[in-house]
C-alpha positions, 0 to 999 in steps of 0.5 A: 380903257373902259369902252365909254371912255374910248377916244373916237375920231370925227367919223365915229362921233358923227355916226354915233350922233346920227349927224354928218361930219359937216354938221358936227364941224358946225357944232364945233365952230359954234361952240355948242357941241360936245367937248372935243380934243384937238391933238394937232391941226388936223386931228380932232378926237372926242371921248365917247362918254362925253358925246353920249353925255352931251346927247343926253343933255339935249333930251326934250319931253315936248316938241316945243322945248327950247334947246339951250347951248351947252 
């Protein structure tokens, strides 16, 4: 498996995004974060490549750029 397509758990995704686990949970709740995969009631995984793509989609060139949900 390519490192970019590796499955990562919530703690690794939060670290990669420089967020707390509760902040990442809020993104999931609001439906505005990277796509995630719920394998069971307590197991949530992300694909590293999708987290990185979501982060790239949030790029701004000005401080007043509006962020749109994706």
